[in-house]
N, CA, C and O atoms as a MOPAC input file, in Angstrom:
PM7 MOZYME 1SCF
protein

 N    -33.04300 1   -24.70600 1     5.77700 1
 C    -32.55600 1   -23.62600 1     4.94800 1
 C    -31.78200 1   -22.63900 1     5.81400 1
 O    -32.25900 1   -22.25800 1     6.88300 1
 N    -30.60800 1   -22.22400 1     5.38100 1
 C    -29.75500 1   -21.32200 1     6.14000 1
 C    -30.28600 1   -19.90000 1     6.04500 1
 O    -30.70000 1   -19.44300 1     4.97900 1
 N    -30.26600 1   -19.21700 1     7.16900 1
 C    -30.73400 1   -17.83800 1     7.22600 1
 C    -29.59300 1   -16.90500 1     6.85200 1
 O    -28.47700 1   -17.05400 1     7.35100 1
 N    -29.86900 1   -15.93900 1     5.97200 1
 C    -28.86900 1   -14.94000 1     5.60800 1
 C    -28.95900 1   -13.79800 1     6.60100 1
 O    -29.87700 1   -12.98100 1     6.53500 1
 N    -28.00500 1   -13.74000 1     7.52100 1
 C    -27.97600 1   -12.68200 1     8.53000 1
 C    -27.22600 1   -11.49400 1     7.96100 1
 O    -26.06500 1   -11.60700 1     7.56800 1
 N    -27.89200 1   -10.36600 1     7.92100 1
 C    -27.27200 1    -9.14200 1     7.44000 1
 C    -26.44700 1    -8.55100 1     8.57200 1
 O    -26.92500 1    -8.43100 1     9.70000 1
 N    -25.22000 1    -8.18700 1     8.27000 1
 C    -24.36500 1    -7.54800 1     9.25600 1
 C    -24.34600 1    -6.04600 1     8.99300 1
 O    -24.70900 1    -5.58800 1     7.91000 1
 N    -23.91900 1    -5.29200 1     9.99800 1
 C    -23.79300 1    -3.85000 1     9.84000 1
 C    -22.85000 1    -3.54000 1     8.68000 1
 O    -23.13000 1    -2.67300 1     7.85300 1
 N    -21.73100 1    -4.25800 1     8.63100 1
 C    -20.72300 1    -3.99800 1     7.59700 1
 C    -21.26100 1    -4.28300 1     6.19400 1
 O    -21.01300 1    -3.51600 1     5.26300 1
 N    -22.00000 1    -5.39100 1     6.04400 1
 C    -22.53700 1    -5.70700 1     4.71900 1
 C    -23.63100 1    -4.71700 1     4.32400 1
 O    -23.74000 1    -4.34800 1     3.15400 1
 N    -24.43900 1    -4.28500 1     5.29000 1
 C    -25.48000 1    -3.30000 1     4.99800 1
 C    -24.85300 1    -1.97000 1     4.59300 1
 O    -25.31600 1    -1.32500 1     3.65300 1
 N    -23.80600 1    -1.56100 1     5.29600 1
 C    -23.13200 1    -0.30500 1     4.97400 1
 C    -22.47700 1    -0.37300 1     3.59600 1
 O    -22.51800 1     0.59300 1     2.83400 1
 N    -21.87800 1    -1.51200 1     3.28300 1
 C    -21.25100 1    -1.69900 1     1.97700 1
 C    -22.30000 1    -1.61100 1     0.86200 1
 O    -22.07200 1    -0.97500 1    -0.16700 1
 N    -23.44200 1    -2.25300 1     1.07600 1
 C    -24.52200 1    -2.21600 1     0.07500 1
 C    -25.05800 1    -0.79600 1    -0.05400 1
 O    -25.36700 1    -0.34700 1    -1.15800 1
 N    -25.16900 1    -0.09900 1     1.05000 1
 C    -25.64300 1     1.27900 1     1.02300 1
 C    -24.69500 1     2.15900 1     0.21100 1
 O    -25.14400 1     3.02600 1    -0.53900 1
 N    -23.39400 1     1.94200 1     0.35600 1
 C    -22.41500 1     2.69400 1    -0.43100 1
 C    -22.57200 1     2.39400 1    -1.92300 1
 O    -22.44700 1     3.29600 1    -2.75200 1
 N    -22.84600 1     1.13000 1    -2.26800 1
 C    -23.07700 1     0.76400 1    -3.66900 1
 C    -24.30400 1     1.48800 1    -4.22100 1
 O    -24.29400 1     1.98400 1    -5.34800 1
 N    -25.35000 1     1.53900 1    -3.41300 1
 C    -26.58600 1     2.19500 1    -3.83900 1
 C    -26.33800 1     3.67800 1    -4.07800 1
 O    -26.80800 1     4.23600 1    -5.06900 1
 N    -25.60900 1     4.31300 1    -3.18100 1
 C    -25.31100 1     5.74400 1    -3.32800 1
 C    -24.54100 1     5.98400 1    -4.62100 1
 O    -24.85700 1     6.90600 1    -5.37400 1
 N    -23.53600 1     5.16000 1    -4.87800 1
 C    -22.75500 1     5.32400 1    -6.12300 1
 C    -23.64500 1     5.15400 1    -7.35200 1
 O    -23.54600 1     5.92500 1    -8.30600 1
 N    -24.51000 1     4.15100 1    -7.32800 1
 C    -25.38900 1     3.90300 1    -8.47100 1
 C    -26.35100 1     5.06500 1    -8.68400 1
 O    -26.60800 1     5.46900 1    -9.81800 1
 N    -26.88100 1     5.59700 1    -7.58900 1
 C    -27.82800 1     6.70500 1    -7.72800 1
 C    -27.12500 1     7.99400 1    -8.13500 1
 O    -27.68100 1     8.78900 1    -8.89200 1
 N    -25.90900 1     8.20600 1    -7.63800 1
 C    -25.16400 1     9.40600 1    -8.01600 1
 C    -24.76200 1     9.39200 1    -9.48600 1
 O    -24.60800 1    10.44700 1   -10.10200 1
 N    -24.59400 1     8.21200 1   -10.04000 1
 C    -24.20900 1     8.13300 1   -11.45300 1
 C    -25.33800 1     8.62100 1   -12.36300 1
 O    -25.08800 1     9.11800 1   -13.46100 1
 N    -26.57700 1     8.47500 1   -11.89800 1
 C    -27.72000 1     8.95100 1   -12.67600 1
 C    -28.03600 1     8.12700 1   -13.89500 1
 O    -28.82200 1     8.55500 1   -14.74100 1
 N    -27.44300 1     6.95100 1   -14.01000 1
 C    -27.64800 1     6.14300 1   -15.21000 1
 C    -28.80700 1     5.16000 1   -15.08600 1
 O    -29.22100 1     4.57300 1   -16.08600 1
 N    -29.33500 1     4.96900 1   -13.88900 1
 C    -30.42200 1     4.00700 1   -13.70000 1
 C    -31.75800 1     4.63800 1   -14.09100 1
 O    -31.97800 1     5.82700 1   -13.86000 1
 N    -32.64600 1     3.84000 1   -14.68100 1
 C    -33.98900 1     4.35400 1   -14.99100 1
 C    -34.73200 1     4.71700 1   -13.69900 1
 O    -34.34800 1     4.28700 1   -12.61100 1
 N    -35.78100 1     5.49900 1   -13.83100 1
 C    -36.52200 1     5.99900 1   -12.67600 1
 C    -37.01900 1     4.87900 1   -11.77500 1
 O    -36.86500 1     4.96300 1   -10.55600 1
 N    -37.60900 1     3.84000 1   -12.34000 1
 C    -38.14000 1     2.76500 1   -11.49500 1
 C    -37.03400 1     2.03900 1   -10.73100 1
 O    -37.23200 1     1.64000 1    -9.58300 1
 N    -35.88800 1     1.86900 1   -11.35400 1
 C    -34.74800 1     1.25600 1   -10.67000 1
 C    -34.21000 1     2.17500 1    -9.57900 1
 O    -33.83500 1     1.71800 1    -8.50000 1
 N    -34.17600 1     3.47300 1    -9.86800 1
 C    -33.70900 1     4.43500 1    -8.87200 1
 C    -34.62700 1     4.44400 1    -7.65500 1
 O    -34.15400 1     4.51900 1    -6.52100 1
 N    -35.92500 1     4.36900 1    -7.88100 1
 C    -36.86700 1     4.32600 1    -6.76700 1
 C    -36.69300 1     3.06000 1    -5.93800 1
 O    -36.75800 1     3.10600 1    -4.71000 1
 N    -36.47100 1     1.92700 1    -6.60800 1
 C    -36.24500 1     0.67200 1    -5.88800 1
 C    -34.95900 1     0.75100 1    -5.07400 1
 O    -34.91300 1     0.28700 1    -3.93400 1
 N    -33.91400 1     1.33800 1    -5.65900 1
 C    -32.65700 1     1.51100 1    -4.92900 1
 C    -32.84600 1     2.43900 1    -3.72900 1
 O    -32.31000 1     2.19100 1    -2.64900 1
 N    -33.61300 1     3.50500 1    -3.93200 1
 C    -33.87200 1     4.44300 1    -2.84800 1
 C    -34.59300 1     3.73500 1    -1.69400 1
 O    -34.21700 1     3.90000 1    -0.53300 1
 N    -35.61500 1     2.95700 1    -2.00800 1
 C    -36.35900 1     2.22600 1    -0.97800 1
 C    -35.46200 1     1.22900 1    -0.24700 1
 O    -35.53900 1     1.09900 1     0.97500 1
 N    -34.61200 1     0.52800 1    -0.99400 1
 C    -33.67300 1    -0.40200 1    -0.36400 1
 C    -32.71200 1     0.36400 1     0.54800 1
 O    -32.40000 1    -0.08400 1     1.65100 1
 N    -32.25200 1     1.51100 1     0.07900 1
 C    -31.34100 1     2.33100 1     0.86400 1
 C    -31.97100 1     2.81000 1     2.16400 1
 O    -31.31500 1     2.81600 1     3.20600 1
 N    -33.22300 1     3.20800 1     2.11200 1
 C    -33.92400 1     3.65900 1     3.32100 1
 C    -33.98500 1     2.51900 1     4.33400 1
 O    -33.76700 1     2.73400 1     5.52700 1
 N    -34.28000 1     1.31300 1     3.86200 1
 C    -34.30900 1     0.15300 1     4.75800 1
 C    -32.93900 1    -0.11700 1     5.38200 1
 O    -32.84400 1    -0.44900 1     6.56300 1
 N    -31.89400 1     0.02600 1     4.59200 1
 C    -30.54400 1    -0.19200 1     5.09600 1
 C    -30.13100 1     0.87800 1     6.10800 1
 O    -29.46300 1     0.57500 1     7.09700 1
 N    -30.52400 1     2.11800 1     5.86300 1
 C    -30.23100 1     3.19400 1     6.80900 1
 C    -30.91500 1     2.91400 1     8.14300 1
 O    -30.30600 1     3.08400 1     9.19900 1
 N    -32.17100 1     2.48600 1     8.10100 1
 C    -32.89900 1     2.15900 1     9.33600 1
 C    -32.20700 1     1.01400 1    10.07600 1
 O    -32.05800 1     1.06100 1    11.29700 1
 N    -31.78500 1    -0.01300 1     9.33300 1
 C    -31.09000 1    -1.15100 1     9.94600 1
 C    -29.78300 1    -0.70000 1    10.59500 1
 O    -29.49800 1    -1.05900 1    11.73800 1
 N    -28.98600 1     0.08800 1     9.86300 1
 C    -27.69200 1     0.54900 1    10.39200 1
 C    -27.88500 1     1.43700 1    11.61800 1
 O    -27.12800 1     1.33100 1    12.58300 1
 N    -28.87500 1     2.29700 1    11.58900 1
 C    -29.16300 1     3.16100 1    12.73000 1
 C    -29.53900 1     2.33900 1    13.95000 1
 O    -29.09300 1     2.62200 1    15.06200 1
 N    -30.35900 1     1.32500 1    13.73900 1
 C    -30.76200 1     0.44300 1    14.84700 1
 C    -29.54500 1    -0.28000 1    15.42700 1
 O    -29.41300 1    -0.39500 1    16.64500 1
 N    -28.66800 1    -0.76200 1    14.56600 1
 C    -27.45800 1    -1.45000 1    15.02100 1
 C    -26.53300 1    -0.50700 1    15.79300 1
 O    -25.97400 1    -0.88900 1    16.82100 1
 N    -26.37300 1     0.71300 1    15.30400 1
 C    -25.52200 1     1.68400 1    15.99200 1
 C    -26.10900 1     2.06700 1    17.35200 1
 O    -25.37500 1     2.21700 1    18.32900 1
 N    -27.41900 1     2.22300 1    17.40900 1
 C    -28.06600 1     2.53600 1    18.68500 1
 C    -27.85500 1     1.41100 1    19.69000 1
 O    -27.58900 1     1.66300 1    20.86500 1
 N    -27.97200 1     0.17500 1    19.22900 1
 C    -27.75900 1    -0.97800 1    20.11400 1
 C    -26.31400 1    -1.02800 1    20.59100 1
 O    -26.05600 1    -1.32600 1    21.75700 1
 N    -25.37500 1    -0.74100 1    19.70400 1
 C    -23.95500 1    -0.75300 1    20.08100 1
 C    -23.66400 1     0.35100 1    21.08900 1
 O    -22.90300 1     0.14400 1    22.03400 1
 N    -24.25800 1     1.51000 1    20.89900 1
 C    -24.03100 1     2.62300 1    21.81700 1
 C    -24.51700 1     2.27600 1    23.22500 1
 O    -23.90900 1     2.68300 1    24.21500 1
 N    -25.60000 1     1.53300 1    23.30900 1
 C    -26.12800 1     1.14300 1    24.60900 1
 C    -25.17500 1     0.20700 1    25.34800 1
 O    -25.20500 1     0.12700 1    26.57700 1
 N    -24.34300 1    -0.49100 1    24.60900 1
 C    -23.41700 1    -1.45000 1    25.20600 1
 C    -22.10200 1    -0.80600 1    25.64700 1
 O    -21.38200 1    -1.36200 1    26.47600 1
 N    -21.79700 1     0.35100 1    25.09700 1
 C    -20.52600 1     0.99700 1    25.39400 1
 C    -20.56600 1     1.58800 1    26.80000 1
 O    -21.50900 1     2.28900 1    27.16800 1
 N    -19.55400 1     1.30200 1    27.55700 1
 C    -19.42500 1     1.84300 1    28.91200 1
 C    -18.08300 1     2.55200 1    29.02100 1
 O    -17.14200 1     2.23900 1    28.29100 1
 N    -18.00700 1     3.49500 1    29.92600 1
 C    -16.73500 1     4.16700 1    30.18900 1
 C    -16.42300 1     4.04500 1    31.67100 1
 O    -17.31500 1     3.83900 1    32.49400 1
 N    -15.16400 1     4.17200 1    31.99400 1
 C    -14.75200 1     4.16600 1    33.39100 1
 C    -14.54100 1     5.60200 1    33.84500 1
 O    -13.86100 1     6.38700 1    33.18400 1
 N    -15.13300 1     5.92500 1    34.97600 1
 C    -14.96900 1     7.25400 1    35.54800 1
 C    -14.53900 1     7.10200 1    36.99600 1
 O    -14.82000 1     6.09200 1    37.64100 1
 N    -13.86200 1     8.10900 1    37.49000 1
 C    -13.50300 1     8.11800 1    38.90200 1
 C    -14.66200 1     8.72900 1    39.68900 1
 O    -15.21300 1     9.76500 1    39.31900 1
 N    -15.01100 1     8.05900 1    40.77500 1
 C    -16.02700 1     8.63700 1    41.64700 1
 C    -15.38500 1     9.57700 1    42.65300 1
 O    -14.18500 1     9.84400 1    42.58600 1
 N    -16.18100 1    10.07400 1    43.58000 1
 C    -15.66300 1    11.05500 1    44.54400 1
 C    -14.59200 1    10.48000 1    45.46100 1
 O    -13.82800 1    11.23800 1    46.05800 1
 N    -14.51800 1     9.13400 1    45.58800 1
 C    -13.49800 1     8.47900 1    46.40800 1
 C    -12.23800 1     8.14000 1    45.61700 1
 O    -11.28000 1     7.59700 1    46.16700 1
 N    -12.24500 1     8.46100 1    44.32800 1
 C    -11.09300 1     8.15100 1    43.49100 1
 C    -11.11500 1     6.74200 1    42.92900 1
 O    -10.16300 1     6.31600 1    42.27400 1
 N    -12.21400 1     6.00600 1    43.18500 1
 C    -12.34600 1     4.65300 1    42.65000 1
 C    -12.94200 1     4.72000 1    41.24800 1
 O    -13.73900 1     5.60300 1    40.93400 1
 N    -12.53400 1     3.76100 1    40.41200 1
 C    -13.10000 1     3.69700 1    39.07500 1
 C    -14.43900 1     2.98000 1    39.11900 1
 O    -14.56900 1     1.91500 1    39.72400 1
 N    -15.43400 1     3.57600 1    38.47100 1
 C    -16.76200 1     2.98300 1    38.36300 1
 C    -17.18800 1     2.99900 1    36.90400 1
 O    -16.77400 1     3.86200 1    36.13000 1
 N    -18.01500 1     2.04100 1    36.54500 1
 C    -18.52200 1     1.95700 1    35.19200 1
 C    -19.72300 1     2.89600 1    35.06400 1
 O    -20.60300 1     2.92000 1    35.92500 1
 N    -19.74300 1     3.65600 1    33.98900 1
 C    -20.84600 1     4.58200 1    33.74100 1
 C    -21.25700 1     4.46900 1    32.28100 1
 O    -20.44600 1     4.09500 1    31.43300 1
 N    -22.51300 1     4.79200 1    31.98300 1
 C    -22.93600 1     4.73700 1    30.58800 1
 C    -22.20200 1     5.77200 1    29.75300 1
 O    -21.86500 1     6.85200 1    30.23600 1
 N    -21.96400 1     5.43600 1    28.51900 1
 C    -21.32400 1     6.33700 1    27.56400 1
 C    -22.37000 1     7.32900 1    27.08400 1
 O    -23.49000 1     6.93600 1    26.76000 1
 N    -22.02500 1     8.59000 1    27.03400 1
 C    -22.94300 1     9.57800 1    26.47400 1
 C    -22.15700 1    10.47000 1    25.52300 1
 O    -21.01000 1    10.83900 1    25.77700 1
 N    -22.81000 1    10.79700 1    24.43100 1
 C    -22.20500 1    11.66700 1    23.43300 1
 C    -22.61800 1    13.08700 1    23.76600 1
 O    -23.80600 1    13.39000 1    23.87000 1
 N    -21.63500 1    13.95100 1    23.93300 1
 C    -21.92100 1    15.34400 1    24.22400 1
 C    -21.83300 1    16.14900 1    22.93500 1
 O    -20.86800 1    16.03600 1    22.17900 1
 N    -22.82800 1    16.93900 1    22.70600 1
 C    -22.88000 1    17.75200 1    21.50800 1
 C    -21.79100 1    18.82000 1    21.52900 1
 O    -21.50200 1    19.40000 1    22.57600 1
 N    -21.19500 1    19.07300 1    20.37500 1
 C    -20.13000 1    20.06600 1    20.25800 1
 C    -20.67900 1    21.41600 1    19.82100 1
 O    -19.92400 1    22.27700 1    19.36800 1
 N    -21.99000 1    21.60800 1    19.95400 1
 C    -22.61700 1    22.85500 1    19.51000 1
 C    -22.35100 1    23.98300 1    20.44800 1
 O    -22.81100 1    25.10100 1    20.21500 1

């Protein structure tokens, strides 16, 4: 049996569908709760995927000798 591998893109697309459905307000309460639970799972999956991708991103920086070295990518807060 073939395994259905969820991708970040498909999870994000499904999450957008869920948001639209919930924003419309037309779903009954039990359906809305099921959509909410599915959405929470998708958010956790997408967050995990983004965290893994961030760990893989590297940047090139010049060291004190002017040589380029690989360094981990870090996001600096704009606060």
